[in-house]
N, C-alpha and C positions, 0 to 999 in steps of 0.2 A: 506620464511618468511609466505606464503599463504598456509601451508600444514594445513588442516583442520580435526579434529576428528569429524565425523560424526555419530560414533556408536550409538549415544543416539536417533537417529532419525527414528529408525527402526518402532518404533509404530505409527508413522504419515502417514506410507505408505499408510493405506488404506483411510484417508483423500486425500492424494496426488493422489492416483488412481481415486478416485472420481471426484478431480477436473479435471485431465485430460479427462476423461470420458465426462464432460460437456464441455470442450473445443472442443472435437471431434464432439459433438452436435452441437456445434455454428459453426465450420468450415464446417460441411456439410449443415448446411443451408444457407450459403452464397451464392450469395450476399443478404442480407438484404436490405428490401426496404429503400431508401435513405431518406424518410421522417422519418421513425423510427430511423434510424441511428444518423440523425441530432439532433432530440429530446433528444436521450440517452446521446450522446457525450455532448450537451449543458448542461443537467442536472447533469452529472458526473463533467464536468469541474466546475461548480458552488460548487457542493458539496467537489471536490477535492481542489479548491481555500480556501473554510470556513474551512475545516478541517486542511489543512496542515498550514495556519495561524494561526487558533485558539490553536494549539498544540505549537506555538512559541509565543503565548501571546496576538495576535491579538483580540479584543473585539467585532468586527462585528459580529452579529448573522448571521446564515444562510440565512434569509429572507432578512436582511440589504446587506450581500455579493450580494444577487441577484438584489437588488434595485440598487446598486452601479454599477454592470457589465452590467445589462440589460437596466436599466431606466436613468443611468447617475445622480443619485440622489445622494446628499452630506448628510450624516446622521448627524444630531445635536448631539453635544456631543462627537463625535468621531474624533479622531485627524487625522490630514493630512496624516500621515506616515500610518496609517491604510487603509486609502483609496488608497494610493499609493501601499500598499502591496497587496491589492486586485487586482488592475488593473495591476501590474506587474506580478503577478502569472497568471493571464488569458493570458498575452501576451507570458510568459515562456511556458505555455502550447499549445499554438497556434505554437510556433516556435518548440516544440516537435513534433508536428504532421507532420510538414513538413521534418522531419528527418526521421521517422517511415516507413521502409518497409522490408520486408524480408530478403533483402541483405545488412542491414545496420551493419557497424561495429563501435564500440563505440571509440569514439576519444575525448582526453582529451580538444581539442578546443571547442567540443560540451558543455562539463560540464561548462567550464568557461564561454561560451556564454550563458547558462542557467542562472547561477549564476549573471552575468552582467544584464539580464533583472529582476532577483528577486531584486536586489538593485538598479536599476535605479531610479535615483532622491531622492534616500534616503541616500546611501552612495556612491556617485559617485567616491570617491578617490579609494575606495575598490572593487568596481563591476567588475568582471571578472579578477580579480587579485589574484593570489595565495599569501596567508599571508607571509609576511617577519619578523613575530615576534612570541614571545611565546604567547599561549593562554592557559586558564583554565576553565573548564566547571563545573558550580556548580551543585552538587549532582551527577556526574558522578565518577566511580571508576578506572579511568586512566588519565594520562597527556598526551595529544596528542603529538607527536614526533616535535623534534626541527625542526624550519622553514626551515633549510637549507636540510634536507630531503624530503620535502613535494613534491617537483616536481619529484624527482625519484620514490618515494613511488606511486604517482599518476600514473605514467607511468607504473611500476610494476603491479599495480592493473589492469590497462586497459589491459595489455597482458594477465592477468591471467582469465580475464572473455571472452577475445576475443578468446583464444586459448582453454579454457577449457579442458585441458588435461586429467582431471579425468572423463570426460563425465558427469557431473551434470546435473539435469534437470533444465529448465529455471526457475522454481520458486527457487530452491535452490540456484541456480547460482546468482540471483537477490538478495536474501537473505544475502549472503555471501558478495557480493559488497556493498549492503547497510550498513551492519555493518563495513566493513573496511574502506568505504568511510567516515563514522562517526568518526571512530579512526583516520584516517590521518587528519581530521579536516582541510582542506586545505584553509579554508578563515578565515577571522578575524570575520565576521558575515554571517547570510545567509545560514549556512550548511545545517541545517535540511531540509529546503525547497528544496534547489538544490539537495541534496541527494534524496529525495523522488521523485524529477522529473527524476533524471538520471536512477535511479533505475527503473522507469516504463519504460524507452527507451528500457532497455534491455527486458521486458516482451513483450511490444507492439510489438517489431520488429518481434516477433514470434506469434502475433496474439491475445495475449491477451489483455484482456481490462485492464485500470487502476487498480492497487492495492491502495485503499485510507485507510491510517491508520486513524481510527476517533477519534475525539478530546475525545469523552468520554473514549478512551483506553490510553490515553496519558500516565498515571501512568504504566499500563502493559507495553506500549511500551518502556519507559525509562528503566524499570526493564529489559525486554527482551535485550534489548542492553547492559545493565551492565553484564547480565548473559554471552552474547555473547563475552564480553572483557576476561571472566574468561574459554573461548572455550566453551561453553553450548550454541548451537544454538536451541535447543529444542522450547523455548517460542518465540523468533523471527520466527521461520520457520511456528509454528503453526498460529502465528499473520499475517504472509503474505499468507498463504493458507485460512484463513478466509476472510481477506479483499477480495482477488481476487475472492473467492465464492461468495461473496455478488455482486460483480461487475458482475460476469458472469450470476448469477441469475437473475439480472436486465435486461441484454440481452434475455436470455433465456425466461423470463416471456413475453416478447414483441414478440416471434415468434410465427405464427399460429401453432396450434397442439402442444403446449407445454406438454411435458409429463411427467414433473418433479413435477406436483401436486400443490396444492394450499398452499401456505405459510401462515401461521397464528400465532400470538404470543403464545408463550408457556403457557402464564396464561390463555388463551381461550380454548386451548386444555385440559388441566388438569382441567378445571372447571365443563367438563361434567361428570354426575354422573357415566357412566359406566366407566370412564378411571380408572385404577388401580394405576397410578404411580403420584408421586407428583412434584410440580414445581422444588423444589429444584434439585431433581434427573437428571429430563430432562435438566435442565439449565445446570447442570454440564455436561452432555453428550455432550451438545452443545458448550460448552466453552472448552472442551477437544478435539474437532473436530470429535467426535465419531457418530456423526450424522450429516445427512445433516441438516444444519441451517445456519441462517446469522443473523447479528446484524443490527438493525435500531435504531439509538438513543441509549438508555439504554437497549432496549427489543430485546430479541432474538426470531428470527421467524423460524419455522420448518413446517414439514407436517406430518399429521398422518402415512402415508407410510413410513417416514423415521424412525419414532420411533418402527413403527412394524416391519421392517425389521432388525432393530439392536437387538430386543428383541428375534426374530426367530434365529438370527446367534448367539447369546449368547446361548439359549437353545441348538442349535446343537453342540455348542462347549463343552458343560459341557460331 
């Protein structure tokens, strides 16, 4: 049941190639200074916790999430559950880092353990346990499989990604795993956060930084999952590539001798009088993954070099 039609993903190959080139640059720069690594890891963990929880409805802001996790502050007007969700997600990330190494093989017990941490002190009766009843997902275009099938489906999916008989690249494999685990919906609650943690296990075991789906992309993310339910992985794969490129850029920008240029908001670049192209056009190229760009909040950042390289390539191809 895990046969996948990937014929519509060919146009994303340049984006994937660029991503793997950046991954190669990062690998060649290892080991990175411990101080820089720890700082980036801490910052990404806070962002990861904030964005993943926010997608599921947690109302803590990024700054409030940081205050809860780093300063132990209780935020007035926020529920106890929201505070638990922040602390639990941080603990789940810490656990994930204990698992990650190049020889790691995904196991169902690890997915259950991540879920147990996500729901600890929130839904202790369900934490770390596969659901034993039916569920419905508001806004989704599918009904998750019967509870009696969940355990076997989870085992099948884990075998699929560990064996990878189709030789899929790391990012595409993680994308398909992400969608299929959402489709199985193995738990009564906490599926989204657990899926995004487990998906990153597959990426981080191969040296990638975590892919963080942004809160501002929530609508796009759910639309991408619904399209994947119909066999179209284009939008979800693109979202994964963009999320990973953003994290890779954070690492690469911290490296001495960074050769990827200075990233600026697109609005800054197009505002210069000599620039020939409009913001809408350049933003579209960024959203489609056609230029080296990444998102911060609602703003897209890119480099002048990335735009110029794309324009030159298009002129050569005509």
